[in-house]
ZADO-1210 file (C-alpha; in nm, 4 decimals, padded with zeros to 6 digits):
<atoms>
<atom x="-03.1187" y="00.6452" z="01.0979" code="UNK" pos="1"/>
<atom x="-02.8800" y="00.6116" z="00.8030" code="UNK" pos="2"/>
<atom x="-02.8829" y="00.9256" z="00.5883" code="UNK" pos="3"/>
<atom x="-02.7187" y="00.8288" z="00.2565" code="UNK" pos="4"/>
<atom x="-02.6712" y="00.5332" z="00.0231" code="UNK" pos="5"/>
<atom x="-02.4233" y="00.4816" z="-00.2595" code="UNK" pos="6"/>
<atom x="-02.7107" y="00.3916" z="-00.4917" code="UNK" pos="7"/>
<atom x="-02.8176" y="00.7566" z="-00.4682" code="UNK" pos="8"/>
<atom x="-02.4869" y="00.8772" z="-00.6148" code="UNK" pos="9"/>
<atom x="-02.5009" y="01.0005" z="-00.9776" code="UNK" pos="10"/>
<atom x="-02.3705" y="00.7665" z="-01.2538" code="UNK" pos="11"/>
<atom x="-02.0569" y="00.9789" z="-01.2972" code="UNK" pos="12"/>
<atom x="-01.9463" y="00.8788" z="-00.9441" code="UNK" pos="13"/>
<atom x="-01.9057" y="00.5108" z="-01.0317" code="UNK" pos="14"/>
<atom x="-01.7565" y="00.6028" z="-01.3698" code="UNK" pos="15"/>
<atom x="-01.4911" y="00.8043" z="-01.1883" code="UNK" pos="16"/>
<atom x="-01.4222" y="00.5205" z="-00.9428" code="UNK" pos="17"/>
<atom x="-01.3775" y="00.2721" z="-01.2272" code="UNK" pos="18"/>
<atom x="-01.0646" y="00.4610" z="-01.3322" code="UNK" pos="19"/>
<atom x="-00.8955" y="00.3282" z="-01.0166" code="UNK" pos="20"/>
<atom x="-01.0263" y="-00.0294" z="-01.0157" code="UNK" pos="21"/>
<atom x="-00.7075" y="-00.1793" z="-01.1603" code="UNK" pos="22"/>
<atom x="-00.5135" y="-00.0414" z="-00.8597" code="UNK" pos="23"/>
<atom x="-00.7384" y="-00.2304" z="-00.6163" code="UNK" pos="24"/>
<atom x="-00.6941" y="-00.6065" z="-00.5876" code="UNK" pos="25"/>
<atom x="-01.0303" y="-00.7401" z="-00.4751" code="UNK" pos="26"/>
<atom x="-01.3994" y="-00.6731" z="-00.5216" code="UNK" pos="27"/>
<atom x="-01.4222" y="-00.5856" z="-00.1512" code="UNK" pos="28"/>
<atom x="-01.1512" y="-00.3197" z="-00.1870" code="UNK" pos="29"/>
<atom x="-01.3296" y="-00.1644" z="-00.4837" code="UNK" pos="30"/>
<atom x="-01.6509" y="-00.1505" z="-00.2833" code="UNK" pos="31"/>
<atom x="-01.4884" y="00.0078" z="00.0233" code="UNK" pos="32"/>
<atom x="-01.3045" y="00.2547" z="-00.2013" code="UNK" pos="33"/>
<atom x="-01.6433" y="00.3742" z="-00.3234" code="UNK" pos="34"/>
<atom x="-01.7798" y="00.3762" z="00.0316" code="UNK" pos="35"/>
<atom x="-01.4907" y="00.5926" z="00.1480" code="UNK" pos="36"/>
<atom x="-01.5176" y="00.8446" z="-00.1382" code="UNK" pos="37"/>
<atom x="-01.8936" y="00.8543" z="-00.0911" code="UNK" pos="38"/>
<atom x="-01.8409" y="00.9294" z="00.2774" code="UNK" pos="39"/>
<atom x="-01.6018" y="01.2127" z="00.1990" code="UNK" pos="40"/>
<atom x="-01.8542" y="01.3630" z="-00.0412" code="UNK" pos="41"/>
<atom x="-02.1426" y="01.3195" z="00.2035" code="UNK" pos="42"/>
<atom x="-02.3043" y="01.5907" z="00.4106" code="UNK" pos="43"/>
<atom x="-02.1725" y="01.4800" z="00.7510" code="UNK" pos="44"/>
<atom x="-01.9555" y="01.7452" z="00.9145" code="UNK" pos="45"/>
<atom x="-01.7245" y="01.4808" z="01.0617" code="UNK" pos="46"/>
<atom x="-01.5378" y="01.2783" z="00.8019" code="UNK" pos="47"/>
<atom x="-01.4074" y="00.9967" z="01.0219" code="UNK" pos="48"/>
<atom x="-01.4672" y="00.6249" z="00.9612" code="UNK" pos="49"/>
<atom x="-01.7166" y="00.5894" z="01.2453" code="UNK" pos="50"/>
<atom x="-01.9361" y="00.8726" z="01.1168" code="UNK" pos="51"/>
<atom x="-01.9197" y="00.7492" z="00.7569" code="UNK" pos="52"/>
<atom x="-02.0309" y="00.4013" z="00.8607" code="UNK" pos="53"/>
<atom x="-02.3025" y="00.5437" z="01.0820" code="UNK" pos="54"/>
<atom x="-02.4504" y="00.7653" z="00.8108" code="UNK" pos="55"/>
<atom x="-02.4307" y="00.5371" z="00.5064" code="UNK" pos="56"/>
<atom x="-02.6467" y="00.2361" z="00.4238" code="UNK" pos="57"/>
<atom x="-02.4620" y="-00.1011" z="00.3977" code="UNK" pos="58"/>
<atom x="-02.1343" y="00.0465" z="00.5221" code="UNK" pos="59"/>
<atom x="-01.9814" y="-00.1143" z="00.8319" code="UNK" pos="60"/>
<atom x="-01.7113" y="00.0364" z="01.0488" code="UNK" pos="61"/>
<atom x="-01.4841" y="-00.2690" z="01.0634" code="UNK" pos="62"/>
<atom x="-01.4765" y="-00.3280" z="00.6858" code="UNK" pos="63"/>
<atom x="-01.4118" y="00.0369" z="00.6058" code="UNK" pos="64"/>
<atom x="-01.1480" y="00.0630" z="00.8798" code="UNK" pos="65"/>
<atom x="-00.9719" y="-00.2499" z="00.7505" code="UNK" pos="66"/>
<atom x="-00.9653" y="-00.1073" z="00.3976" code="UNK" pos="67"/>
<atom x="-00.8033" y="00.2170" z="00.5118" code="UNK" pos="68"/>
<atom x="-00.5503" y="00.0718" z="00.7564" code="UNK" pos="69"/>
<atom x="-00.4641" y="-00.2864" z="00.6570" code="UNK" pos="70"/>
<atom x="-00.5689" y="-00.3580" z="00.2973" code="UNK" pos="71"/>
<atom x="-00.2740" y="-00.3829" z="00.0498" code="UNK" pos="72"/>
<atom x="-00.3287" y="-00.0824" z="-00.1770" code="UNK" pos="73"/>
<atom x="-00.1106" y="00.2211" z="-00.2384" code="UNK" pos="74"/>
<atom x="-00.2335" y="00.5731" z="-00.1666" code="UNK" pos="75"/>
<atom x="00.0591" y="00.7083" z="-00.3734" code="UNK" pos="76"/>
<atom x="-00.0524" y="00.5106" z="-00.6794" code="UNK" pos="77"/>
<atom x="-00.4111" y="00.6265" z="-00.6288" code="UNK" pos="78"/>
<atom x="-00.2937" y="00.9882" z="-00.6209" code="UNK" pos="79"/>
<atom x="-00.0727" y="00.9377" z="-00.9264" code="UNK" pos="80"/>
<atom x="-00.3740" y="00.8051" z="-01.1154" code="UNK" pos="81"/>
<atom x="-00.5848" y="01.0998" z="-00.9947" code="UNK" pos="82"/>
<atom x="-00.3285" y="01.3441" z="-01.1317" code="UNK" pos="83"/>
<atom x="-00.3102" y="01.1519" z="-01.4581" code="UNK" pos="84"/>
<atom x="-00.6891" y="01.1609" z="-01.4989" code="UNK" pos="85"/>
<atom x="-00.6956" y="01.5274" z="-01.3997" code="UNK" pos="86"/>
<atom x="-00.4326" y="01.6094" z="-01.6618" code="UNK" pos="87"/>
<atom x="-00.6364" y="01.4419" z="-01.9371" code="UNK" pos="88"/>
<atom x="-00.9377" y="01.6691" z="-01.8880" code="UNK" pos="89"/>
<atom x="-00.9387" y="02.0123" z="-02.0516" code="UNK" pos="90"/>
<atom x="-01.1055" y="02.1690" z="-01.7457" code="UNK" pos="91"/>
<atom x="-00.8456" y="02.0406" z="-01.4990" code="UNK" pos="92"/>
<atom x="-00.5369" y="01.9988" z="-01.7168" code="UNK" pos="93"/>
<atom x="-00.2229" y="02.1364" z="-01.5574" code="UNK" pos="94"/>
<atom x="-00.1140" y="02.4426" z="-01.7526" code="UNK" pos="95"/>
<atom x="00.2440" y="02.5628" z="-01.7763" code="UNK" pos="96"/>
<atom x="00.3549" y="02.8504" z="-01.5594" code="UNK" pos="97"/>
<atom x="00.1088" y="02.7809" z="-01.2781" code="UNK" pos="98"/>
<atom x="00.1660" y="02.8988" z="-00.9220" code="UNK" pos="99"/>
<atom x="00.2623" y="02.6228" z="-00.6800" code="UNK" pos="100"/>
<atom x="00.1265" y="02.6872" z="-00.3306" code="UNK" pos="101"/>
<atom x="00.3160" y="02.5145" z="-00.0494" code="UNK" pos="102"/>
<atom x="00.1400" y="02.5082" z="00.2844" code="UNK" pos="103"/>
<atom x="00.0761" y="02.3009" z="00.5937" code="UNK" pos="104"/>
<atom x="-00.2574" y="02.2452" z="00.7603" code="UNK" pos="105"/>
<atom x="-00.3209" y="02.1357" z="01.1184" code="UNK" pos="106"/>
<atom x="-00.6335" y="01.9709" z="01.2548" code="UNK" pos="107"/>
<atom x="-00.7329" y="01.8997" z="01.6126" code="UNK" pos="108"/>
<atom x="-00.7398" y="01.5338" z="01.7074" code="UNK" pos="109"/>
<atom x="-00.8162" y="01.3764" z="02.0433" code="UNK" pos="110"/>
<atom x="-00.6250" y="01.0702" z="02.1646" code="UNK" pos="111"/>
<atom x="-00.2824" y="00.9543" z="02.0531" code="UNK" pos="112"/>
<atom x="-00.3487" y="00.6504" z="01.8331" code="UNK" pos="113"/>
<atom x="-00.3478" y="00.8341" z="01.4986" code="UNK" pos="114"/>
<atom x="-00.0099" y="00.8662" z="01.3258" code="UNK" pos="115"/>
<atom x="00.1545" y="01.2056" z="01.3711" code="UNK" pos="116"/>
<atom x="-00.0700" y="01.3211" z="01.6542" code="UNK" pos="117"/>
<atom x="00.0915" y="01.5381" z="01.9192" code="UNK" pos="118"/>
<atom x="00.0849" y="01.8803" z="02.0796" code="UNK" pos="119"/>
<atom x="00.1827" y="02.1225" z="01.8052" code="UNK" pos="120"/>
<atom x="00.0600" y="02.4379" z="01.6343" code="UNK" pos="121"/>
<atom x="-00.2818" y="02.3700" z="01.4788" code="UNK" pos="122"/>
<atom x="-00.3833" y="02.6190" z="01.2108" code="UNK" pos="123"/>
<atom x="-00.7599" y="02.5702" z="01.2365" code="UNK" pos="124"/>
<atom x="-00.7574" y="02.6905" z="01.5989" code="UNK" pos="125"/>
<atom x="-00.4497" y="02.9184" z="01.5653" code="UNK" pos="126"/>
<atom x="-00.2780" y="02.7825" z="01.8746" code="UNK" pos="127"/>
<atom x="-00.0868" y="02.4836" z="02.0104" code="UNK" pos="128"/>
<atom x="-00.3172" y="02.1881" z="02.0655" code="UNK" pos="129"/>
<atom x="-00.3350" y="01.8128" z="02.0236" code="UNK" pos="130"/>
<atom x="-00.3659" y="01.7197" z="01.6580" code="UNK" pos="131"/>
<atom x="-00.1890" y="01.6289" z="01.3372" code="UNK" pos="132"/>
<atom x="-00.0430" y="01.8319" z="01.0518" code="UNK" pos="133"/>
<atom x="-00.0081" y="01.7650" z="00.6803" code="UNK" pos="134"/>
<atom x="00.2102" y="01.9444" z="00.4260" code="UNK" pos="135"/>
<atom x="00.0416" y="02.0052" z="00.0907" code="UNK" pos="136"/>
<atom x="00.1025" y="02.1425" z="-00.2565" code="UNK" pos="137"/>
<atom x="-00.1719" y="02.3058" z="-00.4664" code="UNK" pos="138"/>
<atom x="-00.1650" y="02.4660" z="-00.8078" code="UNK" pos="139"/>
<atom x="-00.3356" y="02.7868" z="-00.9124" code="UNK" pos="140"/>
<atom x="-00.3333" y="02.9111" z="-01.2702" code="UNK" pos="141"/>
<atom x="-00.5605" y="03.2127" z="-01.2441" code="UNK" pos="142"/>
<atom x="-00.8768" y="03.0100" z="-01.3065" code="UNK" pos="143"/>
<atom x="-00.8618" y="02.6974" z="-01.0944" code="UNK" pos="144"/>
<atom x="-00.7028" y="02.5726" z="-00.7736" code="UNK" pos="145"/>
<atom x="-00.6338" y="02.1989" z="-00.7555" code="UNK" pos="146"/>
<atom x="-00.4553" y="01.9757" z="-00.5015" code="UNK" pos="147"/>
<atom x="-00.1362" y="01.8023" z="-00.6115" code="UNK" pos="148"/>
<atom x="00.0345" y="01.6134" z="-00.3287" code="UNK" pos="149"/>
<atom x="00.0079" y="01.5671" z="00.0453" code="UNK" pos="150"/>
<atom x="00.2280" y="01.4151" z="00.3154" code="UNK" pos="151"/>
<atom x="00.1788" y="01.3704" z="00.6869" code="UNK" pos="152"/>
<atom x="00.4150" y="01.5532" z="00.9203" code="UNK" pos="153"/>
<atom x="00.5270" y="01.3115" z="01.1909" code="UNK" pos="154"/>
<atom x="00.5658" y="01.5175" z="01.5078" code="UNK" pos="155"/>
<atom x="00.8817" y="01.4136" z="01.6947" code="UNK" pos="156"/>
<atom x="00.6896" y="01.3274" z="02.0124" code="UNK" pos="157"/>
<atom x="00.4657" y="01.0930" z="01.8136" code="UNK" pos="158"/>
<atom x="00.7642" y="00.8783" z="01.7089" code="UNK" pos="159"/>
<atom x="00.9383" y="00.6187" z="01.9289" code="UNK" pos="160"/>
<atom x="01.2865" y="00.7725" z="01.8882" code="UNK" pos="161"/>
<atom x="01.1754" y="01.1341" z="01.8648" code="UNK" pos="162"/>
<atom x="01.3887" y="01.3486" z="01.6335" code="UNK" pos="163"/>
<atom x="01.6335" y="01.0588" z="01.5920" code="UNK" pos="164"/>
<atom x="01.3625" y="00.8393" z="01.4440" code="UNK" pos="165"/>
<atom x="01.4169" y="00.7601" z="01.0721" code="UNK" pos="166"/>
<atom x="01.0589" y="00.8690" z="00.9986" code="UNK" pos="167"/>
<atom x="01.1124" y="01.2178" z="01.1380" code="UNK" pos="168"/>
<atom x="01.1402" y="01.4926" z="00.8768" code="UNK" pos="169"/>
<atom x="01.1006" y="01.8643" z="00.9263" code="UNK" pos="170"/>
<atom x="00.8260" y="02.0418" z="00.7374" code="UNK" pos="171"/>
<atom x="01.0644" y="02.2215" z="00.4939" code="UNK" pos="172"/>
<atom x="01.2173" y="01.8838" z="00.4017" code="UNK" pos="173"/>
<atom x="00.8714" y="01.7423" z="00.3361" code="UNK" pos="174"/>
<atom x="00.7833" y="02.0500" z="00.1311" code="UNK" pos="175"/>
<atom x="01.0958" y="02.0030" z="-00.0840" code="UNK" pos="176"/>
<atom x="01.0003" y="01.6385" z="-00.1408" code="UNK" pos="177"/>
<atom x="00.6570" y="01.7476" z="-00.2619" code="UNK" pos="178"/>
<atom x="00.8087" y="02.0116" z="-00.4899" code="UNK" pos="179"/>
<atom x="01.0420" y="01.7459" z="-00.6338" code="UNK" pos="180"/>
<atom x="00.7411" y="01.5251" z="-00.7051" code="UNK" pos="181"/>
<atom x="00.5920" y="01.8018" z="-00.9161" code="UNK" pos="182"/>
<atom x="00.9199" y="01.8567" z="-01.1007" code="UNK" pos="183"/>
<atom x="00.9640" y="01.4814" z="-01.1587" code="UNK" pos="184"/>
<atom x="00.6223" y="01.4770" z="-01.3270" code="UNK" pos="185"/>
<atom x="00.7329" y="01.7719" z="-01.5425" code="UNK" pos="186"/>
<atom x="00.4899" y="02.0043" z="-01.3625" code="UNK" pos="187"/>
<atom x="00.7203" y="02.3032" z="-01.3407" code="UNK" pos="188"/>
<atom x="00.5636" y="02.6077" z="-01.1716" code="UNK" pos="189"/>
<atom x="00.6143" y="02.9634" z="-01.2816" code="UNK" pos="190"/>
<atom x="00.6406" y="03.0661" z="-00.9168" code="UNK" pos="191"/>
<atom x="00.6313" y="02.9007" z="-00.5745" code="UNK" pos="192"/>
<atom x="00.4218" y="03.0651" z="-00.3014" code="UNK" pos="193"/>
<atom x="00.5232" y="03.0034" z="00.0608" code="UNK" pos="194"/>
<atom x="00.4421" y="03.1501" z="00.4016" code="UNK" pos="195"/>
<atom x="00.6841" y="03.2760" z="00.6645" code="UNK" pos="196"/>
<atom x="00.7451" y="02.9352" z="00.8237" code="UNK" pos="197"/>
<atom x="00.9222" y="02.8404" z="00.4979" code="UNK" pos="198"/>
<atom x="01.0310" y="03.1876" z="00.3881" code="UNK" pos="199"/>
<atom x="01.2384" y="03.2205" z="00.7037" code="UNK" pos="200"/>
<atom x="01.4234" y="02.8925" z="00.6354" code="UNK" pos="201"/>
<atom x="01.7486" y="02.9771" z="00.4565" code="UNK" pos="202"/>
<atom x="01.8364" y="02.6217" z="00.3473" code="UNK" pos="203"/>
<atom x="01.4867" y="02.5752" z="00.2027" code="UNK" pos="204"/>
<atom x="01.5153" y="02.8971" z="-00.0019" code="UNK" pos="205"/>
<atom x="01.8610" y="02.8000" z="-00.1277" code="UNK" pos="206"/>
<atom x="01.7205" y="02.4686" z="-00.2505" code="UNK" pos="207"/>
<atom x="01.4518" y="02.6535" z="-00.4438" code="UNK" pos="208"/>
<atom x="01.7190" y="02.8761" z="-00.5974" code="UNK" pos="209"/>
<atom x="01.9329" y="02.5732" z="-00.6867" code="UNK" pos="210"/>
<atom x="01.6323" y="02.4344" z="-00.8738" code="UNK" pos="211"/>
<atom x="01.5998" y="02.7683" z="-01.0610" code="UNK" pos="212"/>
<atom x="01.2557" y="02.8261" z="-00.9109" code="UNK" pos="213"/>
<atom x="01.1157" y="03.1738" z="-00.8516" code="UNK" pos="214"/>
<atom x="00.9322" y="03.2219" z="-00.5255" code="UNK" pos="215"/>
<atom x="00.7331" y="03.4676" z="-00.3166" code="UNK" pos="216"/>
<atom x="00.7327" y="03.4139" z="00.0574" code="UNK" pos="217"/>
<atom x="00.6400" y="03.5712" z="00.3860" code="UNK" pos="218"/>
<atom x="00.9206" y="03.6872" z="00.6121" code="UNK" pos="219"/>
<atom x="00.9093" y="03.6474" z="00.9870" code="UNK" pos="220"/>
<atom x="00.9661" y="03.9451" z="01.2175" code="UNK" pos="221"/>
<atom x="01.3199" y="04.0696" z="01.2783" code="UNK" pos="222"/>
<atom x="01.4433" y="03.8977" z="00.9626" code="UNK" pos="223"/>
<atom x="01.7182" y="04.0796" z="00.7718" code="UNK" pos="224"/>
<atom x="01.7284" y="04.0488" z="00.3928" code="UNK" pos="225"/>
<atom x="01.9297" y="04.2039" z="00.1118" code="UNK" pos="226"/>
<atom x="01.7899" y="04.2594" z="-00.2364" code="UNK" pos="227"/>
<atom x="01.9128" y="04.4167" z="-00.5582" code="UNK" pos="228"/>
<atom x="01.7191" y="04.6968" z="-00.7252" code="UNK" pos="229"/>
<atom x="01.7337" y="04.7296" z="-01.1027" code="UNK" pos="230"/>
<atom x="02.0248" y="04.6931" z="-01.3410" code="UNK" pos="231"/>
<atom x="02.2610" y="04.9057" z="-01.1326" code="UNK" pos="232"/>
<atom x="02.2556" y="04.6354" z="-00.8598" code="UNK" pos="233"/>
<atom x="02.1932" y="04.8796" z="-00.5801" code="UNK" pos="234"/>
<atom x="02.1072" y="04.6880" z="-00.2651" code="UNK" pos="235"/>
<atom x="01.9314" y="04.7736" z="00.0539" code="UNK" pos="236"/>
<atom x="01.9051" y="04.6115" z="00.3918" code="UNK" pos="237"/>
<atom x="01.5487" y="04.5387" z="00.5102" code="UNK" pos="238"/>
<atom x="01.4491" y="04.4482" z="00.8630" code="UNK" pos="239"/>
<atom x="01.0889" y="04.3479" z="00.9289" code="UNK" pos="240"/>
<atom x="00.9221" y="04.4406" z="01.2555" code="UNK" pos="241"/>
<atom x="00.5724" y="04.3623" z="01.3733" code="UNK" pos="242"/>
<atom x="00.3571" y="04.6641" z="01.4532" code="UNK" pos="243"/>
<atom x="00.0976" y="04.6873" z="01.7315" code="UNK" pos="244"/>
<atom x="-00.1777" y="04.6021" z="01.4826" code="UNK" pos="245"/>
<atom x="-00.0082" y="04.2654" z="01.4123" code="UNK" pos="246"/>
<atom x="00.0856" y="04.3660" z="01.0584" code="UNK" pos="247"/>
<atom x="00.4306" y="04.3899" z="00.9057" code="UNK" pos="248"/>
<atom x="00.6122" y="04.7121" z="00.8311" code="UNK" pos="249"/>
<atom x="00.9593" y="04.7585" z="00.6848" code="UNK" pos="250"/>
<atom x="01.2471" y="04.9838" z="00.7758" code="UNK" pos="251"/>
<atom x="01.4675" y="05.0219" z="00.4699" code="UNK" pos="252"/>
<atom x="01.8255" y="05.1513" z="00.4708" code="UNK" pos="253"/>
<atom x="02.0094" y="05.2110" z="00.1427" code="UNK" pos="254"/>
<atom x="02.3573" y="05.0620" z="00.1499" code="UNK" pos="255"/>
</atoms>
């Protein structure tokens, strides 16, 4: 039995969707756009096309699938409009000096027909498994956390030419592209927050420094760093080692 219907959505839902209508070419696209958003907001635990069509009245799998995979609309333009609308509202307006959180998120996925799927580290299960990974940027300003941009990581084994394929980009390269998108929109963060998979990448950190961006990042084990302390420019060498309790400790030697 179908569980939901778009007619049950509050009036603000359609009002929100109308802000994107000019980016969709046909009446059918506008309808499936609403069906897809309604499915994402629904109560079903699985957010795939099959489950959305199964749970929602007057939604068919083939029409929704065609809209998402073959219909001529731009997800980048939809996201640009979302950010524009978000920045016009006092509750969600992007404030200066926000923290930009760069992260990647992996999700298990069976089969191999979905773009980017392959055996790789999947965060939700904390191990290597079959699935796909996306790199994301979020903002946090002390009051709210909001998504900015997202890009799929194409695992080398999921591409015809592997690492030589033109579509292959490493996660730090994708992350830099997303950071550049924020800077191009004049969303300049006060600080960039990254985990050890990025904090241990020297070329990535140098790019942040070239852009005059401050950052805080995790450091992988056995990583040597040098930092200056105070105005006298004293420096010390720090080597991180993982303890038995799986936490980091530091051995510091003054130079």
